[in-house]
C-alpha positions in Angstrom: 17.4 7.3 -8.9 16.0 8.9 -5.7 18.0 8.2 -2.6 17.0 8.5 1.1 18.9 11.0 3.4 19.3 8.4 6.1 19.0 4.9 4.5 21.8 4.0 2.1 20.8 3.6 -1.6 17.7 4.3 -3.6 14.3 4.5 -1.9 13.2 1.6 -4.1 15.3 -1.2 -5.4 14.5 -3.1 -8.6 16.0 -6.4 -9.3 15.3 -9.2 -11.8 16.0 -12.9 -11.4 14.9 -14.7 -14.5 11.2 -14.1 -15.1 10.6 -12.6 -11.6 11.1 -8.9 -10.8 11.4 -7.9 -7.2 10.5 -4.3 -6.2 11.8 -3.5 -2.7 10.9 -0.5 -0.6 14.2 0.7 0.9 13.6 3.0 3.9 14.1 0.5 6.7 15.2 3.1 9.2 11.6 4.5 9.0 9.9 1.1 8.6 9.5 1.9 4.9 7.2 4.8 5.4 6.0 6.0 2.1 7.0 9.5 1.1 6.3 10.8 -2.4 9.8 9.9 -3.6 9.1 6.3 -2.7 5.6 6.4 -4.2 6.8 7.7 -7.6 9.8 5.3 -7.5 7.4 2.4 -7.0 5.4 3.6 -10.0 8.5 3.7 -12.1 9.5 0.2 -11.0 6.1 -1.2 -11.8 6.1 0.5 -15.2 9.5 -1.0 -15.9 8.3 -4.5 -15.0 5.2 -4.1 -17.2 7.3 -3.1 -20.2 9.9 -5.8 -19.8 8.9 -8.9 -21.9 11.2 -11.1 -19.8 9.4 -10.3 -16.6 6.3 -12.5 -16.0 5.7 -11.9 -12.2 6.4 -9.0 -9.9 7.1 -9.3 -6.1 6.7 -6.3 -3.8 8.8 -6.4 -0.7 10.1 -4.2 2.1 13.7 -4.0 3.3 14.5 -4.6 7.0 12.2 -5.6 9.8 8.9 -4.3 8.4 7.0 -4.3 5.1 5.7 -0.7 5.6 4.4 1.4 8.5 2.3 3.4 6.1 2.3 6.9 4.7 5.1 9.2 5.9 3.7 11.6 8.4 6.9 12.5 10.2 10.3 11.4 8.9 13.1 13.7 7.8 12.4 12.6 4.3 8.8 13.8 4.3 8.1 15.6 1.0 4.4 16.0 0.7 4.8 19.7 -0.1 7.0 19.1 -3.1 5.8 18.8 -6.7 6.3 15.6 -8.7 5.4 14.7 -12.3 1.8 13.5 -12.2 1.2 10.1 -13.8 -2.0 8.6 -12.3 -4.6 11.3 -12.9 -5.3 14.7 -14.4 -5.5 16.8 -11.2 -3.3 19.9 -11.2 -0.1 20.2 -9.1 -0.9 20.4 -5.4 2.2 22.4 -4.4 1.6 26.0 -3.9 -2.1 25.3 -3.2 -3.8 25.5 0.2 -6.6 23.8 2.2 -8.6 21.0 0.8 -7.5 21.8 -2.8 -3.9 20.9 -1.9 -4.7 17.7 -0.1 -7.4 16.4 -2.4 -5.3 17.0 -5.6 -2.2 15.3 -4.1 -4.0 12.3 -2.6 -6.1 11.8 -5.7 -2.7 11.2 -7.5 -0.4 9.5 -5.0 -2.8 7.4 -3.0 -6.0 6.5 -4.8 -4.7 7.1 -8.3 -1.4 5.2 -7.9 -3.1 2.3 -6.1 -5.6 1.9 -9.0 -2.8 2.1 -11.5 -0.8 -0.6 -9.8 -3.8 -2.9 -9.3 -4.1 -2.9 -13.1 -0.5 -4.0 -13.7 -1.0 -6.6 -16.4 1.3 -9.1 -14.7 0.7 -11.0 -11.4 1.9 -8.9 -8.4 2.7 -10.7 -5.1 3.2 -8.9 -1.8 5.9 -10.4 0.5 4.9 -9.0 4.0 6.9 -9.2 7.2 6.5 -7.2 10.4 4.3 -4.1 10.2 1.8 -3.6 7.4 -0.1 -0.6 8.7 -2.5 1.9 7.1 -0.8 3.0 3.8 1.1 -0.3 4.0 -2.2 -2.1 3.7 -3.0 -0.3 0.5 0.3 -1.5 -1.1 -0.5 -5.1 -0.1 -4.1 -4.9 -1.1 -3.4 -3.9 -4.7 -1.3 -7.1 -5.1 -3.0 -10.2 -6.5 -1.5 -12.4 -3.7 -0.2 -11.8 -0.2 2.5 -13.9 1.4 3.0 -13.2 5.0 5.6 -14.2 7.6 4.4 -15.5 10.9 5.4 -12.2 12.6 3.5 -10.0 10.2 0.6 -7.9 11.5 -1.9 -5.7 9.8 -3.7 -2.6 11.1 -5.5 0.6 10.0 -5.5 2.8 13.1 -6.4 6.1 11.3 -9.9 6.2 12.9 -8.0 7.6 15.9 -7.5 10.7 13.7 -11.3 10.8 13.1 -10.7 9.6 9.6 -12.7 6.6 8.2 -9.7 4.4 7.1 -7.0 4.8 4.5 -7.6 6.4 1.1 -7.7 3.1 -0.8 -10.7 1.8 1.1 -10.7 -1.8 0.0 -11.5 -3.1 3.5 -15.0 -4.6 2.8 -13.6 -6.4 -0.3 -10.4 -7.9 1.1 -12.2 -9.2 4.3 -15.7 -9.7 5.5 -17.5 -6.4 6.4 -17.8 -7.2 10.1 -14.1 -8.0 10.3 -13.4 -4.7 8.5 -15.5 -2.8 11.0 -13.7 -4.5 13.9 -10.3 -3.6 12.4 -11.3 0.0 12.0 -13.4 0.5 15.1 -10.6 -0.8 17.4 -7.5 0.1 15.5 -6.0 -3.2 16.8 -3.4 -5.2 15.0 -4.5 -8.3 13.1 -2.0 -11.2 13.2 -0.9 -12.9 10.0 -2.7 -16.1 11.1 -6.0 -14.2 11.7 -5.5 -12.4 8.3 -5.2 -15.9 6.7 -8.3 -17.1 8.5 -10.4 -14.3 7.1 -9.1 -14.7 3.6 -7.0 -11.5 3.3 -3.7 -13.4 3.1 -2.9 -16.4 0.9 -0.1 -18.1 2.9 1.7 -17.7 6.2 5.3 -19.0 6.4 8.2 -18.7 8.9 10.0 -15.4 8.7 13.3 -16.9 7.5 11.4 -18.7 4.7 9.4 -15.8 3.4 11.7 -14.7 0.6 12.3 -18.2 -0.7 8.6 -19.2 -0.5 7.5 -16.1 -2.3 10.1 -16.6 -5.0 9.0 -20.3 -5.4 5.4 -19.2 -5.8 6.3 -16.5 -8.3 8.4 -18.9 -10.3 5.5 -21.4 -10.5 3.1 -18.7 -11.7 5.7 -17.4 -14.2 5.5 -20.7 -16.1 1.9 -19.9 -17.1 1.1 -18.1 -20.4 1.6 -14.4 -20.1 -1.5 -13.4 -21.9 -3.6 -16.0 -20.0 -2.4 -14.5 -16.7 -3.1 -10.9 -17.8 -6.6 -11.8 -19.0 -7.3 -13.8 -15.8 -6.2 -10.9 -13.7 -8.5 -8.5 -15.6 -11.4 -10.9 -15.3 -11.1 -11.1 -11.5 -10.5 -7.4 -11.1 -13.6 -6.7 -13.3 -15.7 -9.0 -11.1 -14.5 -7.0 -8.0 -15.5 -3.8 -9.7 -18.9 -5.2 -10.6 -19.3 -5.9 -6.8 -18.8 -2.2 -6.2 -15.1 -1.8 -5.5 -14.5 1.1 -7.9 -17.5 3.2 -6.8 -17.0 2.2 -3.2 -13.4 3.6 -3.3 -14.7 6.9 -4.7 -17.3 7.2 -2.0 -14.9 6.4 0.8 -12.3 8.8 -0.6 -14.7 11.6 -0.4 -15.5 10.8 3.2 -11.8 10.6 4.0 -11.4 14.2 2.8 -14.4 15.4 4.6 -12.8 14.1 7.8 -9.5 16.0 7.0 -11.5 19.2 6.4 -13.4 18.7 9.7 -10.2 18.2 11.6 -8.7 21.3 10.1 -11.7 23.3 10.9 -12.2 22.1 14.5 -8.6 21.5 15.6 -6.4 23.4 13.1 -4.7 20.2 12.0 -6.0 17.8 9.3 -4.5 14.9 11.2 -6.1 15.9 14.5 -2.8 16.3 16.2 -1.6 12.8 15.6 1.8 11.8 14.3 3.6 8.6 13.7 4.8 8.3 17.3 1.4 8.9 18.9 -0.3 6.5 16.5 2.2 3.8 17.4 1.8 4.4 21.1 -2.0 4.0 20.9 -1.8 0.8 18.9 -4.1 -1.8 20.3 -3.7 -5.5 21.0 -3.0 -8.1 18.3 -5.8 -10.4 17.4 
C-alpha cells in the first residue's frame, strides 16, 4: 500500500460497510491533489470493489476539508516522472522520454485512460464532494454516476489560465449545458454547489455535517436493487452518452489539450505556462 510522505496512512483508503465500499482519497494536507501514486491506488480500489461480490455500490470521497484540488502540480509527493505499471491503455512507459511523447503517453494512461476505465465500473459509483472540486477533481466526480455535494462545495476548471482548453477528461458539455460550460471555462470562476445543482451537474446538496450519512443512505437504498439490473442500466445510460458524442468528443479535446501544452513549451519553455498550484489558487475568480 502506497503511503504519503506528509499525510499519515495510505494515499487511498478502502473500507466496506455491508454492500457499500467507500474509497477515500487521503492526502488532506494537499487537498487530495492527485499524484500518480494516488491515481493507481484509486484504480486498485475500484478494481477490488468490482471483483467483490458483496459490494453493490461504491462511494468516492476525499479526506479532510476538500474533495480534491486536482492534479498534483507542486506537492512534495509529485511523482509524474516515475514509471508505474500501465493498466488503462497500451501506450509505452513515459519515464525516460521527453517532450510531447512523455506527456501524451502518461496522460493517455493516468488521466483520460483511467477516467474512462472508472466510468465503466459495473457498479454504481457515487461521489461525495465537500470543499474544493477543482480541475482534476472534476474528472473524478464526473466519472461517477451520481454526485452528492455539501453546501460548501465548489467546482472550478481554471486551467484556461494556462492557455489549456480544460482538463483532459473534457466532459464539460455533457455534464452541464454548453453555455454554462463555456462560462465555467472562460472565467475560471468557482461554481457553488447550489448552482451546480441548478444546472444538473449535481444530484443533491446537503449540509456539510450530513454529507457522509446522506451519501451512505442513498448508497444503501441503491444497493437493494438487483446487481445485474444496475450494471445493465449503467451501461445503457453510458452508451446513450457515447451516442451523443462523449467518447469522440473526449478524444478531440484531449488532442487540443496536448496541442496547448506543446504551444506553451515552445513559446514559454514551460508546458504549464509558468503556472503552479499557488498561482492558480491566487487567480481563482468569484463564486457563482
